N, C-alpha and C positions, 0 to 999 in steps of 0.2 A: 319747225322746218317742214317743207313739203317733200314728201318721200314718194317716189314712183316705182311701181312694180310692173315692168313690161312682161309680155308673154314670151317665153323662151322659143326661139325659132331655129336653133341648131337641129339638124336632122335627128329624128327620133328622140328628142329631149322632152321628157314628160314631167320634170320637176318644176316647182314654182319657187319664187324668191321669198315668199312669206306665207304663213298660215294664219287663219282667223284670229287666234289668240295673240299673234304678233301685231296684227292690225289694232286689236283692242288695246294692247299695251301702249303702242305708240300714240294712239289717239288720246288715251287717258293722260299721257304726259304732254298733251298740248300740241301734238303734231298732226299734220294732215296727210292722209295716205290715199294715193291715186293708183288704182289697179286697172290694167288693161283688161278689157272684156275677154273672158275665157282663159285667163292666165293660169287658173288653177285646175282646169279641166282634166289634164293628164294625171293629176294627183287626187282626183275625186273631190275637189273643192269647187263649189259653184260660185257664180257671181253673187248670188243671194247670200251665201255664207259670208262672203267678204263684206257685203253691204250691211248685214246685221251686226257685224263687228265694228262698223264705223267707217269703212272705206267708201270712196266715190269711184264708180266704175266709168272708165273712159273707153270710147270705141276703138282707139288706135294707139299704137306705140308712139307715133309722132306727137300726139297730144300729151302723152305721159312724159316724154322726154322734154317737151317744150316747157312744161309747167313745174317739173320737179327740180329740187335743189340737190337731192341725193337719189340715185338709182340703186335699188337692191336687186341683184340678179343671182342666177346660179352659174351659168357658163359665161365665158368671155364674149364680148361683143364680136359679131362677125361682120363681114364687109358692108352688108346693107344697113347695118346699125351705126357705122362710124359717123356718118354725117349728121345723125340725130343728137350726138353728144355735144354739149356746149362747153365753152371755156369755163373753168372753175367748178364745173359740176362734179360732185362726188360720185364715183361709181364703185360700189362695194360688191365684189363678186370673185369667183375663181378666174384668174387671168393666165397663169402659167406662161408668163412673158418669155422666159428663156427658150421656149420651144417655137416662138414665132416672131421673127424680125418685123414682119408686116404689121402685126398687131401692135408691137412695141412702138414703131414709128407712127402708126396711125393715132395712138393715144397721146403721143408727144405732140403731134400736129394739132390735135383737138384741144390741147392744153387742159385736159381733164385732171382731176385728183383721183388717182387709181389706188384703191386700197384692196389688196389681194388677200382673199381668205387664206390661201395656202402659205402665206408668210407671216400671218399673225402668230406671234411666238411669245409665250410666257417666260418669266425669268428662269424657270427650271428647264427650259429648252423644249417644252411641249408645243405642239401645233394644234390647238383645240378645234379649229375650224376645218382642219384636214382629217382629223380622226374619224368622225362619223362616216364620211364618204370612203375613207380608206378601209374602215371595217366592212362596209358593204362591198367595195370592189374586191377586197381580199376574199371574202366569202363567195362572191360571184365567180372569181377566177377559177376556183376548184370546180364549181358547178358547170361553168361554161367549158372548161377543159374536159370534164367527164363527158359532156355532150358531144364535143367535136372529136373525141376518140372513137366515136361510133362510126361504123363503116359507111353508112349513108352520108355522113358528113365528111368523108374522105380521110377519116382517121384509121387507126390500126384495126378497129373492131374489137376493142378490149374493154372490160369492165374494171373500174378502179379497184373494187373490192376483191375481184376474182371470186372463185367458189371453192369448196373443198375439193382438193385434187388438182386445182388450176391456180397458177400463181397470180397474186395480186399485182396491180400496176405499180410502177416506180415514179414518184413525183419528186422533182427537184425544184426548190424555191430559192431564188436569189434575193436575199434581203430579209432580215428578221425583225423589221419594224411592225407597225400596225397592220399593213397589208399582208406581209409575209406570215405573221403570226395567225391572222384570221384565215388565210389560205390553208395553212398547216392544220388548223383545227378542223376545218371542213373536210379536207382531203383525208386526214387521219380518221375522222368520224365515218367516212365512206369506206374505210378499210384499206386504203392504199399504203404502200411503204413510202414514207416521206423523209426526204433529207432537206434540211433548211440550212442555208449558208449565210454567213455574215462576217464582217471584219472585226466586230466587237465581241471579244471573247467573254466578257462579263454577261452580255446578252445571251450568248450561246449557253453559258452555264445555267442561267436562269431558265431558259426554255428546256434544257435537258432535265431540269428538276420538275417542271410543271406539265410537260407534254406526255401523252401516252407512249407506251413502249414501241409503237410502230413509227415514231418520229425520232430521227437521229440528227445530230448537229455536226457541221463540218465548217472549218475555216474557209472563207471565200478567197480564192486566188485562181489565176488562170490554169494552173496545173490541176487543181482539184476539179475545176469545172470540166476541163478536157477529159479527165479520168471518168467522170460521172455521165457525160453526155451519151455515150454509146448504150447505156443501160436505162436512159431516161425516156419514159413514155410521155410525160407531161412536164414541161418546163414553165415555171411561173416567174416572170420578172417583177420584182417588188422592191426595187431600189429607189431611194429618194435622197437627194441633197436639197434642202429647202431653198426654193427659188431659183435653183441653178439647173443647167442642162444635165441630164442623167449620163453618167459614164457608160460607155459601151463595154459590157463585161463579156458578151458573147459576140465574136466577130463572124463575118460571113464565111470565113474559112473553117469555122467550127461547126457550122450547120450540117455539113455532110457526115459528121460523126454520129448524128442522130439517125435512127432507123426510119425507113419509109413509113409515113402515117403517124409519126409522133406529132405532138401538138405543143405549140408555144403560145402562152397567154402573156402578153407584155403589158402589165398594168402601168408600168413606168412611162408609157407612150405619151401621157399628158405633158411630161417634161422632156420629151424627145426619144424615150425608149432606151432600154439597156441591152437590146439585141440589135446588132448592126443591120440586119435584114428587116427590121420592123419599119412600118410606115402606118400612119393613121388610117383607121377604117371606121365604118359606121354600123349601127345595129341592122340596117337594111342589107349591107354587104360587109359582113363582119370578118371574113377570112380570105386568105389567098395562100398559095403554096410556093415555097422556095425549096429547091432540092428535095422534094418529096415530103417536106415538113409543113404542116398546117400552121399558119400564123393567125392569131386572133389579137387584133390591136385596136379595139374600140376605145375612142378617147373619152367617152362619157358613159362608162359602164353602169354606174348607179342610176342613170336616167331611165333605164329599162324598168326599174322598180320604183317608179316615181312617187308613189304614196309613202312607202317606207323612207325613201331618201329625203323627200321634202320635209317630213316631220323630224327626221333625225338631224338634218342640217339646220332647220329653223331653231331647234332646241339649243344649238351651239351658237348660231349667229346673232340671235335676238339681243342678248345683253350688250354685245359690241355695237350693233346697229343703234340701240337705244342710247348708248353713251355718246356715240358720234352725233346723233340727232340732238341730244340735250345740250352738248357742249360746243358743237362744231368740231371739225377735224383737227384744227390746230390745238385747241385746249385739250381735247381728248387725247391727242398724241403726246402732248407734254405731260399729262398726268398719268397716262397708261402706256408704258413702254411697249406692251404687246401690240397696241394699235400703231405705234410709231414704226414697228417692224413691218407692219402691213403696208405702209406707204411705199409703193414701187415707182410711180411716176407722179410728179406734182407740177402741174401747169407748165408742161413742156420739158421738164428736167427729170432724168432718171435718178432716183434716190435710193435704189437698192443695188448693192454692188454686184451681186451675182447676175442680175439682168444686164447691167452695163458691161460686165466682163464677157457675157455671151456674144455680144455684137460689137465689141471694141468701142463702146461709147463712154463718154465722160460721166462719172458719178458725181452727183451734186449733194453737198451736205445740206441738212435742213436746219433752218434758223427757228427751231422750236424749243 
């Protein structure tokens, strides 16, 4: 199979779709890898590194898309990439379709085979291609929240840890999955008082056992959220329903409950956000203020730490990319149900129910 790696062009996106060892592995299995020039620059990977591993460097994304049977990316295609995608071409990347009707309809029109990293799901319910980026985004959420609580960033001007004689900050985390757990680890490590909420009581019991003493757990419901918001300095949204639009747990009417200069980091923004006042932002312009509360809603948080993110993601995606390349997407999906779960749109038809439900579209069954 001919596999193409275009350069990511989303604003401030520094990740790359593959690392040199991935190229080497694919080439060793009889595949051809085409990499757009400077695709790895943001991750510290040179064109020479890729060439030494067996890739061919092409000067433009147009040439990569024209020749490739499968495209491996990091972020969803954006408008200027839509026309480059061919009918029947496999696109293997993060899509987050439920948050964008425009992207969904564009991929249907292009009749691409869209395999979404975020819905690849193993029989035990795990999301192996979402985990590494969720780990990074969760850790970054506490780090970014701490920064934007500083007064020059329009925050309250408080330190998460406090100091002897001065109270530490209060951090509230909505969601106790991978993002929420990693956010709690970092916030707790920085010395904050952390409360993590979830609807899964077994998960809360587990976290209560393993987390340090400055982390407490609380059942997630609107009453408890309202009770905690007036005392919350940093609110982290870490809710995920695989492939579906995120439920809004904090409404715009709740925002004034928070004190002036508090900070919200909505990691759920990739799937629409769990805060009603959230809307996507970029690393260049990461924040805005609503009712005196700083909102940080960057849709590609891990892109800022491109080197760590690229290698972390490639570790997880390569086995699936290799299986798809070796077998073709139909046979790979038939033999590996995790890959079948990753199929969101196939040649004009929506095949993932949560995406269809988000926009009132018909879901098509796969004859695989």
